C-alpha positions in Angstrom: 13.4 72.4 -16.9 16.6 73.3 -18.5 17.6 69.6 -18.4 14.3 68.7 -20.1 14.8 71.3 -22.8 18.4 70.2 -23.4 17.3 66.6 -23.7 14.6 67.5 -26.2 17.0 69.5 -28.2 19.6 66.6 -28.2 16.9 64.1 -29.4 15.7 66.5 -32.1 19.2 67.0 -33.4 19.9 63.2 -33.5 16.5 61.8 -34.2 16.9 61.7 -38.0 19.9 59.4 -37.7 18.3 57.4 -35.0 15.2 56.9 -37.2 17.4 55.8 -40.1 19.3 53.3 -37.9 16.0 51.9 -36.5 14.6 51.6 -40.1 17.7 49.8 -41.3 17.5 47.3 -38.4 13.8 46.8 -39.1 14.3 46.1 -42.8 17.2 43.8 -42.1 15.0 41.8 -39.7 12.1 41.5 -42.1 14.1 40.8 -45.2 13.0 37.7 -47.1 15.5 35.6 -49.0 14.2 34.7 -52.5 17.1 32.3 -53.3 17.5 29.6 -50.7 20.7 28.5 -49.1 21.6 25.1 -47.7 19.1 23.8 -45.2 20.5 21.2 -42.8 17.0 20.3 -41.7 16.0 19.2 -45.2 19.3 17.3 -45.6 18.8 15.5 -42.3 15.1 15.0 -42.8 15.6 13.3 -46.2 18.4 11.1 -44.9 16.3 10.0 -42.0 13.3 9.4 -44.2 15.3 7.2 -46.5 16.7 5.2 -43.6 13.3 4.6 -42.2 11.8 3.6 -45.6 14.7 1.3 -46.3 14.2 -0.5 -43.0 10.4 -0.6 -43.5 10.6 -2.1 -47.0 12.9 -4.8 -45.8 10.5 -5.6 -42.9 7.6 -5.7 -45.4 9.5 -8.1 -47.6 10.1 -10.5 -44.7 6.6 -10.2 -43.3 5.1 -10.8 -46.8 7.3 -13.9 -47.3 6.2 -15.3 -44.0 2.6 -14.3 -44.4 2.4 -12.5 -41.1 -0.1 -10.0 -40.0 2.6 -7.3 -39.9 2.7 -7.4 -43.7 -0.8 -6.0 -44.1 -1.5 -2.4 -45.0 -3.8 -1.8 -42.1 -1.0 -2.7 -39.7 1.2 0.1 -41.3 -1.2 3.0 -41.9 0.3 5.0 -39.0 3.8 4.6 -40.4 2.7 6.0 -43.8 0.9 8.9 -42.2 3.8 9.9 -39.9 6.4 9.5 -42.6 4.3 11.5 -45.1 3.8 14.3 -42.5 7.6 14.6 -42.2 8.0 15.1 -45.9 5.2 17.7 -45.8 7.1 19.6 -43.2 10.2 19.7 -45.4 8.0 20.9 -48.3 6.8 23.7 -46.1 10.4 24.7 -45.2 11.4 24.7 -48.9 8.4 26.9 -49.8 9.2 29.3 -47.0 12.8 29.6 -48.2 11.8 30.5 -51.8 8.2 31.8 -51.7 8.2 33.2 -55.3 10.3 30.6 -57.1 9.3 28.1 -59.7 11.1 25.3 -61.5 10.3 25.1 -65.1 12.2 22.8 -67.5 14.2 20.9 -64.9 15.6 17.7 -66.3 15.9 16.3 -62.7 12.2 16.9 -61.9 11.1 15.5 -65.3 13.2 12.4 -64.6 11.5 11.9 -61.2 8.1 12.4 -62.8 8.9 9.7 -65.3 9.8 7.3 -62.6 6.5 7.9 -61.0 4.7 7.0 -64.2 6.6 3.7 -64.3 4.7 2.7 -61.1 1.3 3.3 -62.7 0.7 -0.3 -63.8 0.9 -1.4 -60.1 -2.1 0.6 -59.0 -5.6 1.3 -60.3 -6.7 4.9 -60.5 -8.3 6.4 -57.5 -9.8 9.8 -56.7 -7.2 10.4 -54.0 -4.2 9.5 -56.1 -4.2 10.5 -59.8 -0.7 9.8 -61.1 -1.2 11.8 -64.4 -2.2 14.9 -62.4 0.7 14.6 -60.1 3.2 14.2 -63.0 1.5 17.1 -64.8 1.9 19.4 -61.8 5.6 18.4 -61.4 6.4 19.1 -65.0 4.7 22.4 -65.0 7.1 23.6 -62.4 4.8 26.4 -61.3 4.1 25.3 -57.8 7.4 26.1 -56.2 11.2 25.9 -56.5 13.2 22.9 -57.7 13.7 21.9 -54.1 10.0 22.0 -53.5 9.3 20.0 -56.7 11.8 17.3 -55.7 10.2 17.0 -52.3 6.8 16.8 -53.9 8.0 14.0 -56.1 9.3 12.2 -53.0 5.9 12.7 -51.3 4.1 11.4 -54.4 6.2 8.3 -54.5 5.5 7.8 -50.8 1.8 8.0 -51.5 2.1 5.6 -54.4 3.9 3.1 -52.2 1.1 3.3 -49.7 -1.5 2.9 -52.5 0.3 -0.2 -53.9 0.5 -1.6 -50.4 -3.2 -1.0 -49.8 -4.3 -2.4 -53.1 -2.3 -5.6 -52.6 -2.4 -5.7 -48.8 1.3 -6.5 -48.8 4.6 -5.6 -50.4 6.2 -8.7 -51.9 9.9 -8.9 -52.7 9.4 -8.3 -56.5 7.3 -5.2 -55.8 9.8 -3.8 -53.3 12.5 -4.3 -55.8 10.7 -1.9 -58.1 9.7 0.7 -55.4 13.0 0.9 -53.6 15.1 2.4 -56.4 12.5 5.0 -57.1 12.5 6.1 -53.5 16.3 6.1 -53.4 16.6 8.2 -56.6 14.3 10.9 -55.3 16.0 11.1 -51.9 19.5 11.0 -53.4 18.6 13.9 -55.8 17.1 15.9 -52.9 20.2 15.4 -50.7 22.5 16.1 -53.6 20.7 19.4 -54.2 21.1 20.5 -50.6 24.8 19.6 -50.6 25.3 21.5 -53.8 23.9 24.6 -52.0 26.2 24.0 -49.1 29.2 24.0 -51.5 27.9 27.2 -53.0 27.0 25.6 -56.3 23.9 26.7 -58.3 
C-alpha cells in the first residue's frame, strides 16, 4: 500500500511536466509545413516523365513516317493514361506540402500558360479540354502553390498532346517539333524549381 501511495505521489508531482513533454511531442508530430522544401520525388518524377515522353515522341515520329499501326492514338491510350496519372501523383504531393499556398502573378506560370495557348490551333475545342479555361485557372494562381501550378501546366500540356494525337490519329514530325519544346520547357522549369529549393533559394 505504501508503495502504491508513493508511486501516486511521485506521478502527481511530475505529471505536469510529463504532460507538457507529451503535448510537445504530439504537436511536433502533427505540425504541417506551410512552405515546402525540396522534394526528391517530384525532381525524379519530372525527370523520368520527360525521358519517357522524349522517347515516346521519337517513336511516334518514326511510326508516323512509316505509317505503322503503332502511330495511331488508340495504340497509345494506355501510355497517356499512365503518364498522366504519374503527374497527378506529383500534383498531389505538391498540394500536400503547401496546402494553403497560392501562386498569383508568377511570370513563370504565365509563360507556361502562354505556351499552352500556342498549341490551340492544333486542336478543336472539346468539352473535356478547354484551353482557355485551363490557362485562366493557371493565371489566377488560386488553386495551389507555384509548384502545383507548374505541375498543372505540365499535366495540361500532356492532355493537349493526347488530344492532338487523337484528333490527327498520329503525331507527325512537324507536330512533334512544336510539342516537344513545350513539354521540355515545363519540365525544365519544374526541375529548376525543385533544385532551387534544394539549394535553399526562394
